C-alpha positions as CSV (number, residue, x, y, z in Angstrom):
1,M,1.2,-15.0,26.0
2,N,2.3,-18.6,24.9
3,D,3.8,-19.2,21.6
4,L,0.9,-20.2,20.0
5,E,-0.7,-16.7,20.3
6,I,2.2,-15.2,19.1
7,L,2.9,-17.3,16.1
8,E,-1.0,-16.2,15.4
9,L,0.0,-12.5,15.8
10,I,3.1,-13.2,13.2
11,E,0.9,-15.1,10.7
12,N,-1.7,-12.2,10.9
13,A,0.9,-10.0,10.8
14,K,1.7,-11.2,7.6
15,I,-1.9,-11.3,6.0
16,N,-2.3,-7.8,6.8
17,T,1.1,-6.7,5.7
18,T,1.8,-5.3,8.5
19,T,4.8,-2.9,8.8
20,S,5.2,-2.2,12.4
21,L,4.3,-5.0,15.0
22,Y,4.6,-5.0,18.6
23,L,5.9,-7.5,21.1
24,S,7.6,-6.6,23.6
25,E,6.3,-7.4,27.5
26,M,5.6,-10.3,26.1
27,G,7.3,-12.8,27.9
28,L,9.4,-14.0,25.1
29,T,12.5,-15.7,25.6
30,T,13.4,-16.5,21.5
31,V,11.7,-14.9,18.8
32,P,10.0,-17.3,15.8
33,E,12.1,-18.2,13.1
34,E,8.5,-17.2,11.1
35,I,9.5,-13.7,12.0
36,G,11.3,-13.4,8.7
37,N,8.7,-13.5,6.5
38,L,7.2,-10.4,7.3
39,D,8.4,-9.2,4.2
40,E,6.8,-5.5,4.7
41,L,7.9,-5.2,8.5
42,V,9.6,-1.7,9.0
43,W,9.1,-1.2,13.1
44,L,9.5,-4.0,15.3
45,Y,9.2,-3.9,19.6
46,L,10.9,-6.7,21.4
47,S,11.7,-4.7,24.8
48,E,11.1,-5.8,28.1
49,N,11.5,-9.7,27.3
50,N,14.0,-12.1,28.3
51,L,16.1,-12.2,25.1
52,T,19.4,-13.6,24.7
53,D,19.7,-13.8,21.1
54,L,17.9,-13.1,17.9
55,P,17.2,-15.7,15.2
56,P,19.5,-15.2,11.7
57,A,15.2,-14.9,10.3
58,I,15.9,-11.4,11.6
59,A,18.2,-10.8,8.4
60,R,15.7,-11.5,5.7
61,L,13.8,-8.2,7.4
62,K,14.9,-5.8,4.8
63,K,13.0,-3.2,5.4
64,L,13.3,-2.9,8.7
65,T,14.6,-0.2,9.8
66,W,13.6,-0.1,13.8
67,L,14.5,-2.6,16.0
68,H,13.8,-1.8,19.7
69,L,15.2,-4.0,21.8
């Protein structure tokens, strides 16, 4: 999945006030800063990617209780 498609997933999650987002196995090397705009996000799945760090925007996810790496 390319960067634009990932951003579209995040934007759709924001519009739909999604509480869980599955981004596992997407070939990600970074997580877009836009992830911090998902105010209602409780579950975030990022496993099976090539991540080496997480963006500071993760700290803005006040309702996040499950981060699957």
